[in-house]
PDB file with SEQRES, HELIX, SHEET and CRYST1 records, atoms N, CA, C and O in Angstrom:
SEQRES   1 A   64  MET PHE SER THR ILE LYS ASP PHE PHE SER GLU GLU ASP          
SEQRES   2 A   64  GLY ALA VAL THR VAL ASP TRP VAL VAL LEU THR ALA ALA          
SEQRES   3 A   64  ILE VAL GLY ILE ALA GLY MET MET TYR VAL LEU LEU ASN          
SEQRES   4 A   64  GLU GLY ILE GLN SER VAL ASP GLU GLN THR GLY GLN ALA          
SEQRES   5 A   64  LEU SER SER ILE GLN VAL GLN GLN ILE SER PHE ASP              
HELIX    1 AA1 PHE A    2  SER A   10  1                                   9    
HELIX    2 AA2 ASP A   13  SER A   54  1                                  42    
CRYST1    1.000    1.000    1.000  90.00  90.00  90.00 P 1           1          
ATOM      1  N   MET A   1      64.725 115.559 101.575  1.00  0.00           N  
ATOM      2  CA  MET A   1      65.863 115.304 100.735  1.00  0.00           C  
ATOM      3  C   MET A   1      67.116 115.118 101.601  1.00  0.00           C  
ATOM      4  O   MET A   1      67.924 114.229 101.332  1.00  0.00           O  
ATOM      5  N   PHE A   2      67.276 115.926 102.608  1.00  0.00           N  
ATOM      6  CA  PHE A   2      68.414 115.820 103.488  1.00  0.00           C  
ATOM      7  C   PHE A   2      68.400 114.508 104.246  1.00  0.00           C  
ATOM      8  O   PHE A   2      69.458 113.937 104.512  1.00  0.00           O  
ATOM      9  N   SER A   3      67.239 114.027 104.592  1.00  0.00           N  
ATOM     10  CA  SER A   3      67.147 112.746 105.281  1.00  0.00           C  
ATOM     11  C   SER A   3      67.563 111.604 104.359  1.00  0.00           C  
ATOM     12  O   SER A   3      68.137 110.619 104.822  1.00  0.00           O  
ATOM     13  N   THR A   4      67.282 111.722 103.067  1.00  0.00           N  
ATOM     14  CA  THR A   4      67.716 110.683 102.141  1.00  0.00           C  
ATOM     15  C   THR A   4      69.233 110.647 102.028  1.00  0.00           C  
ATOM     16  O   THR A   4      69.818 109.564 101.993  1.00  0.00           O  
ATOM     17  N   ILE A   5      69.889 111.821 101.970  1.00  0.00           N  
ATOM     18  CA  ILE A   5      71.336 111.879 101.893  1.00  0.00           C  
ATOM     19  C   ILE A   5      71.920 111.437 103.209  1.00  0.00           C  
ATOM     20  O   ILE A   5      72.945 110.755 103.199  1.00  0.00           O  
ATOM     21  N   LYS A   6      71.325 111.787 104.370  1.00  0.00           N  
ATOM     22  CA  LYS A   6      71.812 111.330 105.630  1.00  0.00           C  
ATOM     23  C   LYS A   6      71.711 109.833 105.720  1.00  0.00           C  
ATOM     24  O   LYS A   6      72.640 109.195 106.215  1.00  0.00           O  
ATOM     25  N   ASP A   7      70.614 109.230 105.259  1.00  0.00           N  
ATOM     26  CA  ASP A   7      70.477 107.793 105.316  1.00  0.00           C  
ATOM     27  C   ASP A   7      71.453 107.071 104.399  1.00  0.00           C  
ATOM     28  O   ASP A   7      71.911 105.971 104.710  1.00  0.00           O  
ATOM     29  N   PHE A   8      71.770 107.695 103.263  1.00  0.00           N  
ATOM     30  CA  PHE A   8      72.727 107.134 102.330  1.00  0.00           C  
ATOM     31  C   PHE A   8      74.081 107.034 102.962  1.00  0.00           C  
ATOM     32  O   PHE A   8      74.719 105.985 102.878  1.00  0.00           O  
ATOM     33  N   PHE A   9      74.554 108.108 103.607  1.00  0.00           N  
ATOM     34  CA  PHE A   9      75.844 108.072 104.213  1.00  0.00           C  
ATOM     35  C   PHE A   9      75.922 107.270 105.534  1.00  0.00           C  
ATOM     36  O   PHE A   9      77.009 106.905 105.981  1.00  0.00           O  
ATOM     37  N   SER A  10      74.796 107.016 106.123  1.00  0.00           N  
ATOM     38  CA  SER A  10      74.821 106.233 107.336  1.00  0.00           C  
ATOM     39  C   SER A  10      74.744 104.684 107.082  1.00  0.00           C  
ATOM     40  O   SER A  10      75.008 103.887 107.982  1.00  0.00           O  
ATOM     41  N   GLU A  11      74.398 104.319 105.914  1.00  0.00           N  
ATOM     42  CA  GLU A  11      74.336 102.903 105.540  1.00  0.00           C  
ATOM     43  C   GLU A  11      75.772 102.320 105.551  1.00  0.00           C  
ATOM     44  O   GLU A  11      76.714 102.963 105.089  1.00  0.00           O  
ATOM     45  N   GLU A  12      75.915 101.087 106.089  1.00  0.00           N  
ATOM     46  CA  GLU A  12      77.193 100.464 106.149  1.00  0.00           C  
ATOM     47  C   GLU A  12      77.237  99.167 105.322  1.00  0.00           C  
ATOM     48  O   GLU A  12      78.232  98.445 105.388  1.00  0.00           O  
ATOM     49  N   ASP A  13      76.209  98.860 104.564  1.00  0.00           N  
ATOM     50  CA  ASP A  13      76.211  97.608 103.807  1.00  0.00           C  
ATOM     51  C   ASP A  13      77.271  97.644 102.690  1.00  0.00           C  
ATOM     52  O   ASP A  13      77.898  96.618 102.424  1.00  0.00           O  
ATOM     53  N   GLY A  14      77.480  98.737 102.062  1.00  0.00           N  
ATOM     54  CA  GLY A  14      78.452  98.800 100.996  1.00  0.00           C  
ATOM     55  C   GLY A  14      79.906  98.794 101.490  1.00  0.00           C  
ATOM     56  O   GLY A  14      80.827  98.485 100.734  1.00  0.00           O  
ATOM     57  N   ALA A  15      80.091  99.133 102.749  1.00  0.00           N  
ATOM     58  CA  ALA A  15      81.452  99.201 103.289  1.00  0.00           C  
ATOM     59  C   ALA A  15      82.095  97.836 103.317  1.00  0.00           C  
ATOM     60  O   ALA A  15      83.295  97.722 103.068  1.00  0.00           O  
ATOM     61  N   VAL A  16      81.338  96.795 103.613  1.00  0.00           N  
ATOM     62  CA  VAL A  16      81.897  95.459 103.592  1.00  0.00           C  
ATOM     63  C   VAL A  16      82.302  95.036 102.216  1.00  0.00           C  
ATOM     64  O   VAL A  16      83.341  94.400 102.041  1.00  0.00           O  
ATOM     65  N   THR A  17      81.490  95.382 101.216  1.00  0.00           N  
ATOM     66  CA  THR A  17      81.842  95.073  99.830  1.00  0.00           C  
ATOM     67  C   THR A  17      83.100  95.779  99.428  1.00  0.00           C  
ATOM     68  O   THR A  17      83.946  95.178  98.767  1.00  0.00           O  
ATOM     69  N   VAL A  18      83.262  97.003  99.788  1.00  0.00           N  
ATOM     70  CA  VAL A  18      84.490  97.738  99.500  1.00  0.00           C  
ATOM     71  C   VAL A  18      85.680  97.110 100.141  1.00  0.00           C  
ATOM     72  O   VAL A  18      86.746  97.036  99.530  1.00  0.00           O  
ATOM     73  N   ASP A  19      85.528  96.645 101.384  1.00  0.00           N  
ATOM     74  CA  ASP A  19      86.649  95.962 102.060  1.00  0.00           C  
ATOM     75  C   ASP A  19      87.075  94.742 101.282  1.00  0.00           C  
ATOM     76  O   ASP A  19      88.266  94.521 101.060  1.00  0.00           O  
ATOM     77  N   TRP A  20      86.078  93.926 100.856  1.00  0.00           N  
ATOM     78  CA  TRP A  20      86.435  92.679 100.140  1.00  0.00           C  
ATOM     79  C   TRP A  20      87.072  93.013  98.786  1.00  0.00           C  
ATOM     80  O   TRP A  20      87.990  92.312  98.360  1.00  0.00           O  
ATOM     81  N   VAL A  21      86.623  94.032  98.122  1.00  0.00           N  
ATOM     82  CA  VAL A  21      87.220  94.413  96.805  1.00  0.00           C  
ATOM     83  C   VAL A  21      88.665  94.876  97.002  1.00  0.00           C  
ATOM     84  O   VAL A  21      89.538  94.535  96.204  1.00  0.00           O  
ATOM     85  N   VAL A  22      88.921  95.651  98.059  1.00  0.00           N  
ATOM     86  CA  VAL A  22      90.275  96.124  98.332  1.00  0.00           C  
ATOM     87  C   VAL A  22      91.139  94.945  98.726  1.00  0.00           C  
ATOM     88  O   VAL A  22      92.268  94.852  98.245  1.00  0.00           O  
ATOM     89  N   LEU A  23      90.679  94.044  99.569  1.00  0.00           N  
ATOM     90  CA  LEU A  23      91.494  92.865  99.949  1.00  0.00           C  
ATOM     91  C   LEU A  23      91.762  92.001  98.737  1.00  0.00           C  
ATOM     92  O   LEU A  23      92.899  91.560  98.575  1.00  0.00           O  
ATOM     93  N   THR A  24      90.813  91.732  97.886  1.00  0.00           N  
ATOM     94  CA  THR A  24      91.031  90.921  96.689  1.00  0.00           C  
ATOM     95  C   THR A  24      92.004  91.559  95.741  1.00  0.00           C  
ATOM     96  O   THR A  24      92.849  90.878  95.159  1.00  0.00           O  
ATOM     97  N   ALA A  25      91.895  92.902  95.571  1.00  0.00           N  
ATOM     98  CA  ALA A  25      92.818  93.580  94.709  1.00  0.00           C  
ATOM     99  C   ALA A  25      94.272  93.485  95.260  1.00  0.00           C  
ATOM    100  O   ALA A  25      95.224  93.342  94.493  1.00  0.00           O  
ATOM    101  N   ALA A  26      94.410  93.564  96.559  1.00  0.00           N  
ATOM    102  CA  ALA A  26      95.724  93.483  97.184  1.00  0.00           C  
ATOM    103  C   ALA A  26      96.312  92.087  96.983  1.00  0.00           C  
ATOM    104  O   ALA A  26      97.505  91.965  96.704  1.00  0.00           O  
ATOM    105  N   ILE A  27      95.532  91.067  97.114  1.00  0.00           N  
ATOM    106  CA  ILE A  27      95.989  89.674  96.956  1.00  0.00           C  
ATOM    107  C   ILE A  27      96.401  89.468  95.489  1.00  0.00           C  
ATOM    108  O   ILE A  27      97.444  88.880  95.205  1.00  0.00           O  
ATOM    109  N   VAL A  28      95.571  89.957  94.572  1.00  0.00           N  
ATOM    110  CA  VAL A  28      95.914  89.802  93.160  1.00  0.00           C  
ATOM    111  C   VAL A  28      97.185  90.574  92.817  1.00  0.00           C  
ATOM    112  O   VAL A  28      98.025  90.087  92.060  1.00  0.00           O  
ATOM    113  N   GLY A  29      97.323  91.754  93.363  1.00  0.00           N  
ATOM    114  CA  GLY A  29      98.545  92.521  93.141  1.00  0.00           C  
ATOM    115  C   GLY A  29      99.827  91.861  93.676  1.00  0.00           C  
ATOM    116  O   GLY A  29     100.878  91.876  93.036  1.00  0.00           O  
ATOM    117  N   ILE A  30      99.691  91.290  94.862  1.00  0.00           N  
ATOM    118  CA  ILE A  30     100.852  90.603  95.484  1.00  0.00           C  
ATOM    119  C   ILE A  30     101.207  89.381  94.642  1.00  0.00           C  
ATOM    120  O   ILE A  30     102.384  89.112  94.403  1.00  0.00           O  
ATOM    121  N   ALA A  31     100.193  88.640  94.193  1.00  0.00           N  
ATOM    122  CA  ALA A  31     100.430  87.459  93.357  1.00  0.00           C  
ATOM    123  C   ALA A  31     101.093  87.855  92.046  1.00  0.00           C  
ATOM    124  O   ALA A  31     101.976  87.141  91.572  1.00  0.00           O  
ATOM    125  N   GLY A  32     100.700  88.955  91.457  1.00  0.00           N  
ATOM    126  CA  GLY A  32     101.344  89.411  90.218  1.00  0.00           C  
ATOM    127  C   GLY A  32     102.777  89.816  90.447  1.00  0.00           C  
ATOM    128  O   GLY A  32     103.638  89.492  89.629  1.00  0.00           O  
ATOM    129  N   MET A  33     103.072  90.524  91.547  1.00  0.00           N  
ATOM    130  CA  MET A  33     104.449  90.850  91.842  1.00  0.00           C  
ATOM    131  C   MET A  33     105.313  89.608  92.119  1.00  0.00           C  
ATOM    132  O   MET A  33     106.470  89.559  91.699  1.00  0.00           O  
ATOM    133  N   MET A  34     104.782  88.643  92.795  1.00  0.00           N  
ATOM    134  CA  MET A  34     105.546  87.400  93.035  1.00  0.00           C  
ATOM    135  C   MET A  34     105.803  86.692  91.706  1.00  0.00           C  
ATOM    136  O   MET A  34     106.889  86.146  91.509  1.00  0.00           O  
ATOM    137  N   TYR A  35     104.865  86.687  90.821  1.00  0.00           N  
ATOM    138  CA  TYR A  35     105.117  86.050  89.489  1.00  0.00           C  
ATOM    139  C   TYR A  35     106.258  86.819  88.772  1.00  0.00           C  
ATOM    140  O   TYR A  35     107.156  86.190  88.214  1.00  0.00           O  
ATOM    141  N   VAL A  36     106.232  88.111  88.783  1.00  0.00           N  
ATOM    142  CA  VAL A  36     107.307  88.850  88.104  1.00  0.00           C  
ATOM    143  C   VAL A  36     108.671  88.582  88.746  1.00  0.00           C  
ATOM    144  O   VAL A  36     109.675  88.432  88.050  1.00  0.00           O  
ATOM    145  N   LEU A  37     108.693  88.525  90.050  1.00  0.00           N  
ATOM    146  CA  LEU A  37     109.939  88.383  90.755  1.00  0.00           C  
ATOM    147  C   LEU A  37     110.505  86.945  90.624  1.00  0.00           C  
ATOM    148  O   LEU A  37     111.715  86.751  90.504  1.00  0.00           O  
ATOM    149  N   LEU A  38     109.626  85.981  90.648  1.00  0.00           N  
ATOM    150  CA  LEU A  38     110.099  84.564  90.600  1.00  0.00           C  
ATOM    151  C   LEU A  38     110.204  83.980  89.203  1.00  0.00           C  
ATOM    152  O   LEU A  38     110.796  82.913  89.043  1.00  0.00           O  
ATOM    153  N   ASN A  39     109.656  84.630  88.183  1.00  0.00           N  
ATOM    154  CA  ASN A  39     109.607  84.049  86.837  1.00  0.00           C  
ATOM    155  C   ASN A  39     110.984  83.783  86.289  1.00  0.00           C  
ATOM    156  O   ASN A  39     111.234  82.692  85.776  1.00  0.00           O  
ATOM    157  N   GLU A  40     111.891  84.744  86.378  1.00  0.00           N  
ATOM    158  CA  GLU A  40     113.218  84.591  85.770  1.00  0.00           C  
ATOM    159  C   GLU A  40     113.989  83.469  86.456  1.00  0.00           C  
ATOM    160  O   GLU A  40     114.633  82.666  85.781  1.00  0.00           O  
ATOM    161  N   GLY A  41     113.936  83.399  87.781  1.00  0.00           N  
ATOM    162  CA  GLY A  41     114.659  82.381  88.485  1.00  0.00           C  
ATOM    163  C   GLY A  41     114.150  80.958  88.210  1.00  0.00           C  
ATOM    164  O   GLY A  41     114.931  80.007  88.156  1.00  0.00           O  
ATOM    165  N   ILE A  42     112.799  80.830  88.034  1.00  0.00           N  
ATOM    166  CA  ILE A  42     112.226  79.556  87.750  1.00  0.00           C  
ATOM    167  C   ILE A  42     112.619  79.119  86.380  1.00  0.00           C  
ATOM    168  O   ILE A  42     112.906  77.939  86.181  1.00  0.00           O  
ATOM    169  N   GLN A  43     112.649  80.041  85.387  1.00  0.00           N  
ATOM    170  CA  GLN A  43     113.017  79.689  84.044  1.00  0.00           C  
ATOM    171  C   GLN A  43     114.513  79.199  83.999  1.00  0.00           C  
ATOM    172  O   GLN A  43     114.846  78.269  83.265  1.00  0.00           O  
ATOM    173  N   SER A  44     115.373  79.844  84.790  1.00  0.00           N  
ATOM    174  CA  SER A  44     116.735  79.416  84.836  1.00  0.00           C  
ATOM    175  C   SER A  44     116.870  77.989  85.374  1.00  0.00           C  
ATOM    176  O   SER A  44     117.618  77.182  84.822  1.00  0.00           O  
ATOM    177  N   VAL A  45     116.162  77.688  86.426  1.00  0.00           N  
ATOM    178  CA  VAL A  45     116.190  76.352  87.009  1.00  0.00           C  
ATOM    179  C   VAL A  45     115.596  75.349  86.011  1.00  0.00           C  
ATOM    180  O   VAL A  45     116.093  74.229  85.901  1.00  0.00           O  
ATOM    181  N   ASP A  46     114.579  75.721  85.309  1.00  0.00           N  
ATOM    182  CA  ASP A  46     113.954  74.821  84.295  1.00  0.00           C  
ATOM    183  C   ASP A  46     114.914  74.494  83.173  1.00  0.00           C  
ATOM    184  O   ASP A  46     114.977  73.348  82.726  1.00  0.00           O  
ATOM    185  N   GLU A  47     115.676  75.498  82.701  1.00  0.00           N  
ATOM    186  CA  GLU A  47     116.659  75.272  81.645  1.00  0.00           C  
ATOM    187  C   GLU A  47     117.798  74.398  82.121  1.00  0.00           C  
ATOM    188  O   GLU A  47     118.257  73.529  81.380  1.00  0.00           O  
ATOM    189  N   GLN A  48     118.257  74.601  83.318  1.00  0.00           N  
ATOM    190  CA  GLN A  48     119.348  73.751  83.881  1.00  0.00           C  
ATOM    191  C   GLN A  48     118.861  72.352  84.044  1.00  0.00           C  
ATOM    192  O   GLN A  48     119.595  71.427  83.696  1.00  0.00           O  
ATOM    193  N   THR A  49     117.701  72.128  84.537  1.00  0.00           N  
ATOM    194  CA  THR A  49     117.172  70.826  84.739  1.00  0.00           C  
ATOM    195  C   THR A  49     117.015  70.093  83.402  1.00  0.00           C  
ATOM    196  O   THR A  49     117.334  68.908  83.303  1.00  0.00           O  
ATOM    197  N   GLY A  50     116.520  70.804  82.362  1.00  0.00           N  
ATOM    198  CA  GLY A  50     116.371  70.247  81.040  1.00  0.00           C  
ATOM    199  C   GLY A  50     117.687  69.795  80.460  1.00  0.00           C  
ATOM    200  O   GLY A  50     117.772  68.722  79.863  1.00  0.00           O  
ATOM    201  N   GLN A  51     118.747  70.629  80.635  1.00  0.00           N  
ATOM    202  CA  GLN A  51     120.073  70.311  80.162  1.00  0.00           C  
ATOM    203  C   GLN A  51     120.615  69.056  80.859  1.00  0.00           C  
ATOM    204  O   GLN A  51     121.179  68.156  80.237  1.00  0.00           O  
ATOM    205  N   ALA A  52     120.415  69.046  82.173  1.00  0.00           N  
ATOM    206  CA  ALA A  52     120.938  67.883  82.932  1.00  0.00           C  
ATOM    207  C   ALA A  52     120.201  66.585  82.562  1.00  0.00           C  
ATOM    208  O   ALA A  52     120.829  65.528  82.521  1.00  0.00           O  
ATOM    209  N   LEU A  53     118.944  66.634  82.305  1.00  0.00           N  
ATOM    210  CA  LEU A  53     118.174  65.436  81.887  1.00  0.00           C  
ATOM    211  C   LEU A  53     118.482  64.987  80.504  1.00  0.00           C  
ATOM    212  O   LEU A  53     118.445  63.796  80.195  1.00  0.00           O  
ATOM    213  N   SER A  54     118.795  65.968  79.643  1.00  0.00           N  
ATOM    214  CA  SER A  54     119.076  65.593  78.221  1.00  0.00           C  
ATOM    215  C   SER A  54     120.417  64.916  78.098  1.00  0.00           C  
ATOM    216  O   SER A  54     120.655  64.203  77.123  1.00  0.00           O  
ATOM    217  N   SER A  55     121.329  65.122  79.086  1.00  0.00           N  
ATOM    218  CA  SER A  55     122.631  64.495  78.996  1.00  0.00           C  
ATOM    219  C   SER A  55     122.664  63.112  79.567  1.00  0.00           C  
ATOM    220  O   SER A  55     123.696  62.453  79.441  1.00  0.00           O  
ATOM    221  N   ILE A  56     121.611  62.612  80.191  1.00  0.00           N  
ATOM    222  CA  ILE A  56     121.581  61.313  80.810  1.00  0.00           C  
ATOM    223  C   ILE A  56     121.202  60.305  79.719  1.00  0.00           C  
ATOM    224  O   ILE A  56     120.284  60.515  78.926  1.00  0.00           O  
ATOM    225  N   GLN A  57     121.961  59.198  79.721  1.00  0.00           N  
ATOM    226  CA  GLN A  57     121.678  58.130  78.818  1.00  0.00           C  
ATOM    227  C   GLN A  57     120.994  56.973  79.568  1.00  0.00           C  
ATOM    228  O   GLN A  57     121.401  56.609  80.671  1.00  0.00           O  
ATOM    229  N   VAL A  58     119.997  56.428  78.975  1.00  0.00           N  
ATOM    230  CA  VAL A  58     119.215  55.322  79.590  1.00  0.00           C  
ATOM    231  C   VAL A  58     119.427  54.051  78.750  1.00  0.00           C  
ATOM    232  O   VAL A  58     119.303  54.055  77.525  1.00  0.00           O  
ATOM    233  N   GLN A  59     119.749  52.977  79.460  1.00  0.00           N  
ATOM    234  CA  GLN A  59     119.930  51.684  78.764  1.00  0.00           C  
ATOM    235  C   GLN A  59     118.645  50.927  78.893  1.00  0.00           C  
ATOM    236  O   GLN A  59     117.994  50.892  79.937  1.00  0.00           O  
ATOM    237  N   GLN A  60     118.305  50.309  77.756  1.00  0.00           N  
ATOM    238  CA  GLN A  60     117.072  49.493  77.746  1.00  0.00           C  
ATOM    239  C   GLN A  60     117.426  48.075  78.058  1.00  0.00           C  
ATOM    240  O   GLN A  60     118.326  47.509  77.437  1.00  0.00           O  
ATOM    241  N   ILE A  61     116.741  47.480  79.009  1.00  0.00           N  
ATOM    242  CA  ILE A  61     116.989  46.124  79.441  1.00  0.00           C  
ATOM    243  C   ILE A  61     115.784  45.254  78.975  1.00  0.00           C  
ATOM    244  O   ILE A  61     114.626  45.580  79.235  1.00  0.00           O  
ATOM    245  N   SER A  62     116.091  44.193  78.311  1.00  0.00           N  
ATOM    246  CA  SER A  62     115.018  43.301  77.884  1.00  0.00           C  
ATOM    247  C   SER A  62     114.963  42.071  78.750  1.00  0.00           C  
ATOM    248  O   SER A  62     115.995  41.457  79.020  1.00  0.00           O  
ATOM    249  N   PHE A  63     113.762  41.690  79.200  1.00  0.00           N  
ATOM    250  CA  PHE A  63     113.483  40.550  79.998  1.00  0.00           C  
ATOM    251  C   PHE A  63     112.941  39.418  79.156  1.00  0.00           C  
ATOM    252  O   PHE A  63     111.754  39.100  79.230  1.00  0.00           O  
ATOM    253  N   ASP A  64     113.799  38.803  78.354  1.00  0.00           N  
ATOM    254  CA  ASP A  64     113.325  37.654  77.516  1.00  0.00           C  
ATOM    255  C   ASP A  64     113.409  36.350  78.226  1.00  0.00           C  
ATOM    256  O   ASP A  64     113.054  35.315  77.661  1.00  0.00           O  
TER     257      ASP A  64                                                      
END                                                                             
C-alpha cells in the first residue's frame, strides 16, 4: 500500500497538465481584466466616431 502511495506522489504526468491549466487560467484572467479596463474607453471613442460620421453630408453625383 505504501508503495502505491509513493508511486502516486512520484508520478509527474499530471504536473504538466496542472501547469497548462494554470497558464490558461492566467491568460483568460488577464484577457478579462483588459476587457473591463478598455471597455469604457472604447465605447466613448465609438460614440464620438458615430456622432462625427452622422454630421457628415454626402452629395450624390450622377454620371448621365
